[in-house]
N, CA, C, O and CB atoms as a CASP TS submission, in Angstrom:
PFRMAT TS
TARGET T0000
AUTHOR 0000-0000-0000
METHOD Language model
MODEL 1
PARENT N/A
ATOM      1  N   MET     1     -20.462  15.710  24.268  1.00  0.00           N
ATOM      2  CA  MET     1     -20.721  16.701  25.384  1.00  0.00           C
ATOM      3  C   MET     1     -21.904  17.370  26.058  1.00  0.00           C
ATOM      4  O   MET     1     -21.955  17.829  27.199  1.00  0.00           O
ATOM      5  CB  MET     1     -20.181  17.572  25.071  1.00  0.00           C
ATOM      6  N   ARG     2     -22.943  17.330  25.029  1.00  0.00           N
ATOM      7  CA  ARG     2     -24.073  17.401  26.285  1.00  0.00           C
ATOM      8  C   ARG     2     -24.306  16.097  26.807  1.00  0.00           C
ATOM      9  O   ARG     2     -25.351  16.059  27.456  1.00  0.00           O
ATOM     10  CB  ARG     2     -25.564  17.973  25.848  1.00  0.00           C
ATOM     11  N   ASN     3     -23.689  15.006  26.747  1.00  0.00           N
ATOM     12  CA  ASN     3     -24.089  13.860  27.666  1.00  0.00           C
ATOM     13  C   ASN     3     -22.965  14.400  28.787  1.00  0.00           C
ATOM     14  O   ASN     3     -23.392  14.346  29.940  1.00  0.00           O
ATOM     15  CB  ASN     3     -23.885  12.054  26.957  1.00  0.00           C
ATOM     16  N   VAL     4     -21.936  14.785  28.678  1.00  0.00           N
ATOM     17  CA  VAL     4     -21.112  14.864  29.734  1.00  0.00           C
ATOM     18  C   VAL     4     -21.558  15.862  30.753  1.00  0.00           C
ATOM     19  O   VAL     4     -21.601  15.789  31.981  1.00  0.00           O
ATOM     20  CB  VAL     4     -19.834  15.133  29.283  1.00  0.00           C
ATOM     21  N   ILE     5     -21.875  16.804  29.925  1.00  0.00           N
ATOM     22  CA  ILE     5     -22.553  18.037  30.718  1.00  0.00           C
ATOM     23  C   ILE     5     -23.898  17.604  31.737  1.00  0.00           C
ATOM     24  O   ILE     5     -24.021  17.760  32.952  1.00  0.00           O
ATOM     25  CB  ILE     5     -23.144  19.189  29.480  1.00  0.00           C
ATOM     26  N   GLY     6     -24.638  17.131  30.949  1.00  0.00           N
ATOM     27  CA  GLY     6     -25.684  16.663  31.551  1.00  0.00           C
ATOM     28  C   GLY     6     -25.459  15.574  32.661  1.00  0.00           C
ATOM     29  O   GLY     6     -26.243  15.509  33.608  1.00  0.00           O
ATOM     30  N   ALA     7     -24.501  14.808  32.561  1.00  0.00           N
ATOM     31  CA  ALA     7     -24.504  13.831  33.759  1.00  0.00           C
ATOM     32  C   ALA     7     -23.793  14.531  34.914  1.00  0.00           C
ATOM     33  O   ALA     7     -24.030  14.169  36.067  1.00  0.00           O
ATOM     34  CB  ALA     7     -23.744  12.400  33.410  1.00  0.00           C
ATOM     35  N   LEU     8     -22.936  15.511  34.659  1.00  0.00           N
ATOM     36  CA  LEU     8     -22.545  16.316  35.497  1.00  0.00           C
ATOM     37  C   LEU     8     -23.385  16.925  36.597  1.00  0.00           C
ATOM     38  O   LEU     8     -23.391  16.830  37.824  1.00  0.00           O
ATOM     39  CB  LEU     8     -22.087  17.104  34.845  1.00  0.00           C
ATOM     40  N   LEU     9     -24.150  17.640  35.624  1.00  0.00           N
ATOM     41  CA  LEU     9     -25.011  18.613  36.631  1.00  0.00           C
ATOM     42  C   LEU     9     -26.335  17.809  37.025  1.00  0.00           C
ATOM     43  O   LEU     9     -27.312  18.279  37.607  1.00  0.00           O
ATOM     44  CB  LEU     9     -25.480  20.178  35.837  1.00  0.00           C
ATOM     45  N   GLY    10     -26.159  16.524  36.593  1.00  0.00           N
ATOM     46  CA  GLY    10     -27.228  15.513  37.450  1.00  0.00           C
ATOM     47  C   GLY    10     -26.757  14.992  38.639  1.00  0.00           C
ATOM     48  O   GLY    10     -27.445  14.692  39.615  1.00  0.00           O
ATOM     49  N   ILE    11     -25.395  14.880  38.507  1.00  0.00           N
ATOM     50  CA  ILE    11     -24.676  14.207  39.645  1.00  0.00           C
ATOM     51  C   ILE    11     -24.797  15.379  41.035  1.00  0.00           C
ATOM     52  O   ILE    11     -25.272  15.028  42.115  1.00  0.00           O
ATOM     53  CB  ILE    11     -22.881  13.853  39.097  1.00  0.00           C
ATOM     54  N   TYR    12     -24.349  16.602  40.808  1.00  0.00           N
ATOM     55  CA  TYR    12     -24.321  17.728  41.453  1.00  0.00           C
ATOM     56  C   TYR    12     -25.341  18.213  42.021  1.00  0.00           C
ATOM     57  O   TYR    12     -25.315  18.734  43.136  1.00  0.00           O
ATOM     58  CB  TYR    12     -23.944  18.499  40.835  1.00  0.00           C
ATOM     59  N   GLY    13     -26.731  18.042  41.033  1.00  0.00           N
ATOM     60  CA  GLY    13     -28.154  18.337  41.091  1.00  0.00           C
ATOM     61  C   GLY    13     -28.407  17.328  42.570  1.00  0.00           C
ATOM     62  O   GLY    13     -28.885  17.786  43.607  1.00  0.00           O
ATOM     63  N   ALA    14     -28.037  16.102  42.414  1.00  0.00           N
ATOM     64  CA  ALA    14     -28.575  14.798  43.156  1.00  0.00           C
ATOM     65  C   ALA    14     -28.068  15.302  44.385  1.00  0.00           C
ATOM     66  O   ALA    14     -28.941  15.704  45.155  1.00  0.00           O
ATOM     67  CB  ALA    14     -28.002  13.182  42.686  1.00  0.00           C
ATOM     68  N   ILE    15     -26.742  15.398  44.825  1.00  0.00           N
ATOM     69  CA  ILE    15     -25.840  15.680  46.169  1.00  0.00           C
ATOM     70  C   ILE    15     -26.510  16.842  46.758  1.00  0.00           C
ATOM     71  O   ILE    15     -26.577  16.818  47.987  1.00  0.00           O
ATOM     72  CB  ILE    15     -24.152  16.044  45.893  1.00  0.00           C
ATOM     73  N   LEU    16     -27.120  18.051  46.049  1.00  0.00           N
ATOM     74  CA  LEU    16     -27.521  19.403  46.424  1.00  0.00           C
ATOM     75  C   LEU    16     -29.206  18.815  47.008  1.00  0.00           C
ATOM     76  O   LEU    16     -29.759  19.142  48.058  1.00  0.00           O
ATOM     77  CB  LEU    16     -27.426  20.721  44.856  1.00  0.00           C
ATOM     78  N   THR    17     -29.615  18.076  46.167  1.00  0.00           N
ATOM     79  CA  THR    17     -31.169  17.822  46.505  1.00  0.00           C
ATOM     80  C   THR    17     -30.955  16.896  47.923  1.00  0.00           C
ATOM     81  O   THR    17     -31.553  17.229  48.946  1.00  0.00           O
ATOM     82  CB  THR    17     -32.140  16.852  45.060  1.00  0.00           C
ATOM     83  N   LEU    18     -30.011  15.651  47.901  1.00  0.00           N
ATOM     84  CA  LEU    18     -29.925  15.079  49.080  1.00  0.00           C
ATOM     85  C   LEU    18     -29.660  15.663  50.393  1.00  0.00           C
ATOM     86  O   LEU    18     -30.134  15.275  51.460  1.00  0.00           O
ATOM     87  CB  LEU    18     -29.179  14.322  48.921  1.00  0.00           C
ATOM     88  N   MET    19     -28.788  16.716  50.191  1.00  0.00           N
ATOM     89  CA  MET    19     -28.004  17.541  51.396  1.00  0.00           C
ATOM     90  C   MET    19     -29.642  18.933  51.328  1.00  0.00           C
ATOM     91  O   MET    19     -29.627  19.511  52.415  1.00  0.00           O
ATOM     92  CB  MET    19     -25.664  18.376  50.693  1.00  0.00           C
ATOM     93  N   GLY    20     -30.417  19.293  50.746  1.00  0.00           N
ATOM     94  CA  GLY    20     -31.165  19.876  50.888  1.00  0.00           C
ATOM     95  C   GLY    20     -32.183  19.393  51.821  1.00  0.00           C
ATOM     96  O   GLY    20     -32.776  20.101  52.635  1.00  0.00           O
ATOM     97  N   LEU    21     -32.375  17.898  51.612  1.00  0.00           N
ATOM     98  CA  LEU    21     -33.347  16.886  52.334  1.00  0.00           C
ATOM     99  C   LEU    21     -32.750  16.662  53.536  1.00  0.00           C
ATOM    100  O   LEU    21     -33.415  16.742  54.569  1.00  0.00           O
ATOM    101  CB  LEU    21     -33.608  15.500  51.616  1.00  0.00           C
ATOM    102  N   VAL    22     -31.717  16.422  53.550  1.00  0.00           N
ATOM    103  CA  VAL    22     -31.252  15.497  54.869  1.00  0.00           C
ATOM    104  C   VAL    22     -30.062  16.472  55.690  1.00  0.00           C
ATOM    105  O   VAL    22     -29.554  16.203  56.779  1.00  0.00           O
ATOM    106  CB  VAL    22     -30.440  13.750  54.268  1.00  0.00           C
ATOM    107  N   GLY    23     -29.864  17.323  55.083  1.00  0.00           N
ATOM    108  CA  GLY    23     -28.596  18.423  55.937  1.00  0.00           C
ATOM    109  C   GLY    23     -29.141  19.200  56.498  1.00  0.00           C
ATOM    110  O   GLY    23     -30.367  19.310  56.511  1.00  0.00           O
ATOM    111  N   ASP    24     -28.146  20.098  57.240  1.00  0.00           N
ATOM    112  CA  ASP    24     -28.426  21.409  57.598  1.00  0.00           C
ATOM    113  C   ASP    24     -28.893  22.556  57.484  1.00  0.00           C
ATOM    114  O   ASP    24     -28.166  23.520  57.726  1.00  0.00           O
ATOM    115  CB  ASP    24     -28.006  21.649  57.694  1.00  0.00           C
ATOM    116  N   GLN    25     -30.477  22.765  57.011  1.00  0.00           N
ATOM    117  CA  GLN    25     -30.565  23.769  56.404  1.00  0.00           C
ATOM    118  C   GLN    25     -30.237  25.143  56.509  1.00  0.00           C
ATOM    119  O   GLN    25     -30.599  25.772  55.515  1.00  0.00           O
ATOM    120  CB  GLN    25     -31.340  23.707  56.265  1.00  0.00           C
ATOM    121  N   GLU    26     -29.596  25.915  57.497  1.00  0.00           N
ATOM    122  CA  GLU    26     -29.405  26.823  57.555  1.00  0.00           C
ATOM    123  C   GLU    26     -30.119  28.111  56.976  1.00  0.00           C
ATOM    124  O   GLU    26     -29.643  29.100  56.419  1.00  0.00           O
ATOM    125  CB  GLU    26     -28.559  26.602  57.380  1.00  0.00           C
ATOM    126  N   LEU    27     -31.828  27.659  57.392  1.00  0.00           N
ATOM    127  CA  LEU    27     -32.660  28.796  56.902  1.00  0.00           C
ATOM    128  C   LEU    27     -32.492  29.888  56.929  1.00  0.00           C
ATOM    129  O   LEU    27     -32.757  30.599  55.960  1.00  0.00           O
ATOM    130  CB  LEU    27     -33.553  28.885  57.249  1.00  0.00           C
ATOM    131  N   ASP    28     -31.840  30.499  58.418  1.00  0.00           N
ATOM    132  CA  ASP    28     -31.634  31.923  59.181  1.00  0.00           C
ATOM    133  C   ASP    28     -30.878  32.518  57.647  1.00  0.00           C
ATOM    134  O   ASP    28     -31.640  33.208  56.969  1.00  0.00           O
ATOM    135  CB  ASP    28     -30.388  31.890  60.999  1.00  0.00           C
ATOM    136  N   LYS    29     -29.587  32.317  57.124  1.00  0.00           N
ATOM    137  CA  LYS    29     -28.654  32.428  56.563  1.00  0.00           C
ATOM    138  C   LYS    29     -29.246  32.992  54.842  1.00  0.00           C
ATOM    139  O   LYS    29     -28.979  33.849  53.999  1.00  0.00           O
ATOM    140  CB  LYS    29     -27.878  31.057  56.830  1.00  0.00           C
ATOM    141  N   THR    30     -30.294  31.723  55.096  1.00  0.00           N
ATOM    142  CA  THR    30     -30.754  32.426  53.294  1.00  0.00           C
ATOM    143  C   THR    30     -32.094  32.975  52.999  1.00  0.00           C
ATOM    144  O   THR    30     -32.657  32.877  51.909  1.00  0.00           O
ATOM    145  CB  THR    30     -30.747  31.200  52.028  1.00  0.00           C
ATOM    146  N   GLY    31     -32.509  33.491  53.928  1.00  0.00           N
ATOM    147  CA  GLY    31     -33.862  34.279  54.389  1.00  0.00           C
ATOM    148  C   GLY    31     -35.300  33.248  54.484  1.00  0.00           C
ATOM    149  O   GLY    31     -36.365  33.590  53.971  1.00  0.00           O
ATOM    150  N   ASP    32     -35.175  32.379  54.981  1.00  0.00           N
ATOM    151  CA  ASP    32     -36.258  30.581  54.826  1.00  0.00           C
ATOM    152  C   ASP    32     -36.510  30.400  53.588  1.00  0.00           C
ATOM    153  O   ASP    32     -37.650  30.575  53.158  1.00  0.00           O
ATOM    154  CB  ASP    32     -38.020  30.416  55.558  1.00  0.00           C
ATOM    155  N   VAL    33     -35.466  30.008  52.778  1.00  0.00           N
ATOM    156  CA  VAL    33     -35.685  29.497  51.942  1.00  0.00           C
ATOM    157  C   VAL    33     -34.404  28.332  51.997  1.00  0.00           C
ATOM    158  O   VAL    33     -33.256  28.643  52.311  1.00  0.00           O
ATOM    159  CB  VAL    33     -35.919  30.454  50.908  1.00  0.00           C
ATOM    160  N   ASN    34     -34.879  26.770  51.585  1.00  0.00           N
ATOM    161  CA  ASN    34     -33.619  25.838  51.397  1.00  0.00           C
ATOM    162  C   ASN    34     -33.202  25.589  50.003  1.00  0.00           C
ATOM    163  O   ASN    34     -33.636  24.871  49.103  1.00  0.00           O
ATOM    164  CB  ASN    34     -33.858  24.466  52.000  1.00  0.00           C
ATOM    165  N   ALA    35     -31.949  26.645  50.151  1.00  0.00           N
ATOM    166  CA  ALA    35     -31.105  26.773  49.100  1.00  0.00           C
ATOM    167  C   ALA    35     -30.650  25.772  48.048  1.00  0.00           C
ATOM    168  O   ALA    35     -30.466  25.820  46.831  1.00  0.00           O
ATOM    169  CB  ALA    35     -30.180  27.148  49.598  1.00  0.00           C
ATOM    170  N   ASN    36     -30.530  24.751  49.094  1.00  0.00           N
ATOM    171  CA  ASN    36     -29.377  23.553  48.384  1.00  0.00           C
ATOM    172  C   ASN    36     -30.669  22.749  47.600  1.00  0.00           C
ATOM    173  O   ASN    36     -30.677  22.372  46.428  1.00  0.00           O
ATOM    174  CB  ASN    36     -28.238  22.245  49.847  1.00  0.00           C
ATOM    175  N   LEU    37     -31.671  22.618  48.534  1.00  0.00           N
ATOM    176  CA  LEU    37     -32.683  21.736  47.559  1.00  0.00           C
ATOM    177  C   LEU    37     -33.138  22.400  46.518  1.00  0.00           C
ATOM    178  O   LEU    37     -33.366  21.785  45.477  1.00  0.00           O
ATOM    179  CB  LEU    37     -33.924  21.233  48.193  1.00  0.00           C
ATOM    180  N   TRP    38     -33.352  23.762  46.609  1.00  0.00           N
ATOM    181  CA  TRP    38     -33.884  24.490  44.800  1.00  0.00           C
ATOM    182  C   TRP    38     -32.650  24.276  43.979  1.00  0.00           C
ATOM    183  O   TRP    38     -32.679  23.727  42.877  1.00  0.00           O
ATOM    184  CB  TRP    38     -34.281  26.574  44.673  1.00  0.00           C
ATOM    185  N   ALA    39     -31.576  24.725  44.550  1.00  0.00           N
ATOM    186  CA  ALA    39     -30.442  24.645  43.543  1.00  0.00           C
ATOM    187  C   ALA    39     -30.352  23.088  42.772  1.00  0.00           C
ATOM    188  O   ALA    39     -30.285  22.940  41.552  1.00  0.00           O
ATOM    189  CB  ALA    39     -28.969  24.984  44.414  1.00  0.00           C
ATOM    190  N   GLY    40     -30.363  22.308  43.483  1.00  0.00           N
ATOM    191  CA  GLY    40     -30.144  20.967  43.644  1.00  0.00           C
ATOM    192  C   GLY    40     -31.579  20.652  42.633  1.00  0.00           C
ATOM    193  O   GLY    40     -31.171  20.009  41.666  1.00  0.00           O
ATOM    194  N   LEU    41     -32.859  20.840  42.537  1.00  0.00           N
ATOM    195  CA  LEU    41     -33.759  20.654  41.853  1.00  0.00           C
ATOM    196  C   LEU    41     -33.592  21.402  40.688  1.00  0.00           C
ATOM    197  O   LEU    41     -33.934  20.731  39.714  1.00  0.00           O
ATOM    198  CB  LEU    41     -34.786  20.822  42.469  1.00  0.00           C
ATOM    199  N   ALA    42     -33.194  22.553  40.381  1.00  0.00           N
ATOM    200  CA  ALA    42     -32.862  23.526  39.365  1.00  0.00           C
ATOM    201  C   ALA    42     -31.863  22.502  38.187  1.00  0.00           C
ATOM    202  O   ALA    42     -32.082  22.209  37.012  1.00  0.00           O
ATOM    203  CB  ALA    42     -31.938  24.996  40.190  1.00  0.00           C
ATOM    204  N   LEU    43     -30.966  22.225  38.914  1.00  0.00           N
ATOM    205  CA  LEU    43     -29.503  21.408  38.306  1.00  0.00           C
ATOM    206  C   LEU    43     -30.126  19.857  37.654  1.00  0.00           C
ATOM    207  O   LEU    43     -29.865  19.339  36.568  1.00  0.00           O
ATOM    208  CB  LEU    43     -28.094  21.006  39.932  1.00  0.00           C
ATOM    209  N   LEU    44     -30.937  19.417  38.646  1.00  0.00           N
ATOM    210  CA  LEU    44     -31.838  18.113  37.875  1.00  0.00           C
ATOM    211  C   LEU    44     -32.476  18.430  36.672  1.00  0.00           C
ATOM    212  O   LEU    44     -32.278  17.808  35.628  1.00  0.00           O
ATOM    213  CB  LEU    44     -33.061  17.545  38.740  1.00  0.00           C
ATOM    214  N   VAL    45     -33.334  19.502  36.800  1.00  0.00           N
ATOM    215  CA  VAL    45     -34.394  20.045  35.765  1.00  0.00           C
ATOM    216  C   VAL    45     -33.234  19.976  34.086  1.00  0.00           C
ATOM    217  O   VAL    45     -33.424  19.406  33.012  1.00  0.00           O
ATOM    218  CB  VAL    45     -35.049  22.128  36.408  1.00  0.00           C
ATOM    219  N   THR    46     -31.992  20.909  34.629  1.00  0.00           N
ATOM    220  CA  THR    46     -31.253  21.035  33.481  1.00  0.00           C
ATOM    221  C   THR    46     -30.434  19.890  32.982  1.00  0.00           C
ATOM    222  O   THR    46     -30.029  19.680  31.838  1.00  0.00           O
ATOM    223  CB  THR    46     -30.473  22.059  33.653  1.00  0.00           C
ATOM    224  N   ALA    47     -30.304  19.324  33.867  1.00  0.00           N
ATOM    225  CA  ALA    47     -29.505  17.709  33.453  1.00  0.00           C
ATOM    226  C   ALA    47     -30.575  16.776  32.625  1.00  0.00           C
ATOM    227  O   ALA    47     -30.364  15.881  31.806  1.00  0.00           O
ATOM    228  CB  ALA    47     -29.026  16.653  35.107  1.00  0.00           C
ATOM    229  N   ALA    48     -31.700  17.271  33.099  1.00  0.00           N
ATOM    230  CA  ALA    48     -32.448  16.334  32.164  1.00  0.00           C
ATOM    231  C   ALA    48     -32.997  16.969  30.605  1.00  0.00           C
ATOM    232  O   ALA    48     -33.504  16.371  29.657  1.00  0.00           O
ATOM    233  CB  ALA    48     -33.773  15.838  33.052  1.00  0.00           C
ATOM    234  N   ILE    49     -32.730  18.131  30.750  1.00  0.00           N
ATOM    235  CA  ILE    49     -32.891  18.519  29.388  1.00  0.00           C
ATOM    236  C   ILE    49     -31.657  18.507  28.599  1.00  0.00           C
ATOM    237  O   ILE    49     -31.719  18.378  27.376  1.00  0.00           O
ATOM    238  CB  ILE    49     -33.462  19.801  29.319  1.00  0.00           C
ATOM    239  N   PHE    50     -30.641  18.622  29.157  1.00  0.00           N
ATOM    240  CA  PHE    50     -29.168  18.540  28.334  1.00  0.00           C
ATOM    241  C   PHE    50     -29.243  16.709  27.830  1.00  0.00           C
ATOM    242  O   PHE    50     -28.738  16.263  26.800  1.00  0.00           O
ATOM    243  CB  PHE    50     -27.437  19.016  29.714  1.00  0.00           C
ATOM    244  N   LEU    51     -30.025  15.879  28.901  1.00  0.00           N
ATOM    245  CA  LEU    51     -29.707  14.369  27.955  1.00  0.00           C
ATOM    246  C   LEU    51     -30.632  14.134  27.291  1.00  0.00           C
ATOM    247  O   LEU    51     -30.625  13.199  26.490  1.00  0.00           O
ATOM    248  CB  LEU    51     -29.481  13.006  28.634  1.00  0.00           C
ATOM    249  N   ALA    52     -31.876  15.105  27.503  1.00  0.00           N
ATOM    250  CA  ALA    52     -33.050  14.537  26.182  1.00  0.00           C
ATOM    251  C   ALA    52     -32.798  15.203  25.092  1.00  0.00           C
ATOM    252  O   ALA    52     -33.298  14.960  23.993  1.00  0.00           O
ATOM    253  CB  ALA    52     -34.726  14.794  26.393  1.00  0.00           C
ATOM    254  N   TRP    53     -31.759  16.351  25.422  1.00  0.00           N
ATOM    255  CA  TRP    53     -31.729  16.982  23.854  1.00  0.00           C
ATOM    256  C   TRP    53     -30.604  16.023  23.336  1.00  0.00           C
ATOM    257  O   TRP    53     -30.823  15.486  22.250  1.00  0.00           O
ATOM    258  CB  TRP    53     -31.254  18.879  23.673  1.00  0.00           C
ATOM    259  N   ALA    54     -29.533  15.765  23.917  1.00  0.00           N
ATOM    260  CA  ALA    54     -28.615  14.718  23.172  1.00  0.00           C
ATOM    261  C   ALA    54     -29.091  13.443  22.886  1.00  0.00           C
ATOM    262  O   ALA    54     -28.437  12.620  22.245  1.00  0.00           O
ATOM    263  CB  ALA    54     -27.456  14.453  23.876  1.00  0.00           C
ATOM    264  N   ARG    55     -30.507  13.190  23.456  1.00  0.00           N
ATOM    265  CA  ARG    55     -31.024  11.728  22.749  1.00  0.00           C
ATOM    266  C   ARG    55     -32.257  12.696  21.609  1.00  0.00           C
ATOM    267  O   ARG    55     -32.498  11.706  20.918  1.00  0.00           O
ATOM    268  CB  ARG    55     -32.022  10.209  24.306  1.00  0.00           C
ATOM    269  N   LEU    56     -32.718  13.275  21.270  1.00  0.00           N
ATOM    270  CA  LEU    56     -34.190  13.556  21.009  1.00  0.00           C
ATOM    271  C   LEU    56     -32.910  14.020  19.643  1.00  0.00           C
ATOM    272  O   LEU    56     -33.086  13.472  18.555  1.00  0.00           O
ATOM    273  CB  LEU    56     -35.566  14.832  22.207  1.00  0.00           C
ATOM    274  N   ARG    57     -31.766  14.947  19.775  1.00  0.00           N
ATOM    275  CA  ARG    57     -31.243  15.432  18.093  1.00  0.00           C
ATOM    276  C   ARG    57     -29.383  15.330  18.487  1.00  0.00           C
ATOM    277  O   ARG    57     -28.618  16.226  18.846  1.00  0.00           O
ATOM    278  CB  ARG    57     -31.963  17.706  17.481  1.00  0.00           C
ATOM    279  N   PRO    58     -29.131  13.868  18.236  1.00  0.00           N
ATOM    280  CA  PRO    58     -27.990  13.463  18.201  1.00  0.00           C
ATOM    281  C   PRO    58     -27.106  14.526  17.238  1.00  0.00           C
ATOM    282  O   PRO    58     -27.703  15.187  16.388  1.00  0.00           O
ATOM    283  CB  PRO    58     -28.068  12.036  17.787  1.00  0.00           C
ATOM    284  N   LEU    59     -25.926  14.630  17.384  1.00  0.00           N
ATOM    285  CA  LEU    59     -24.880  15.032  16.296  1.00  0.00           C
ATOM    286  C   LEU    59     -24.799  14.045  15.127  1.00  0.00           C
ATOM    287  O   LEU    59     -24.887  12.858  15.443  1.00  0.00           O
ATOM    288  CB  LEU    59     -23.430  15.133  16.930  1.00  0.00           C
ATOM    289  N   GLN    60     -24.677  14.278  14.095  1.00  0.00           N
ATOM    290  CA  GLN    60     -24.603  13.450  13.268  1.00  0.00           C
ATOM    291  C   GLN    60     -23.411  14.273  12.326  1.00  0.00           C
ATOM    292  O   GLN    60     -23.476  15.412  11.865  1.00  0.00           O
ATOM    293  CB  GLN    60     -26.056  13.069  12.696  1.00  0.00           C
ATOM    294  N   VAL    61     -22.183  13.157  12.205  1.00  0.00           N
ATOM    295  CA  VAL    61     -20.990  13.621  11.717  1.00  0.00           C
ATOM    296  C   VAL    61     -21.023  13.299  10.076  1.00  0.00           C
ATOM    297  O   VAL    61     -21.283  12.210   9.566  1.00  0.00           O
ATOM    298  CB  VAL    61     -19.761  12.908  12.540  1.00  0.00           C
ATOM    299  N   PRO    62     -20.695  14.512   9.407  1.00  0.00           N
ATOM    300  CA  PRO    62     -20.706  14.473   7.936  1.00  0.00           C
ATOM    301  C   PRO    62     -19.839  13.521   7.418  1.00  0.00           C
ATOM    302  O   PRO    62     -18.711  13.369   7.889  1.00  0.00           O
ATOM    303  CB  PRO    62     -20.377  15.712   7.356  1.00  0.00           C
ATOM    304  N   GLY    63     -20.372  12.702   6.256  1.00  0.00           N
ATOM    305  CA  GLY    63     -19.026  12.253   5.614  1.00  0.00           C
ATOM    306  C   GLY    63     -19.930  10.771   4.848  1.00  0.00           C
ATOM    307  O   GLY    63     -19.313   9.964   4.151  1.00  0.00           O
TER
END
């Protein structure tokens, strides 16, 4: 489950980061903050945490 969540957050984060870099930033609507860029970077960091968590502490099925 952590892999799926991490992958989805990574995909959305990459899309938002690219839109923040190359898209229309509309800074007047967000108070001179590139909201897509910062939200995308936050999602990429969160995705990295989820994927690292899944790799470093894998679930073990008792049996």
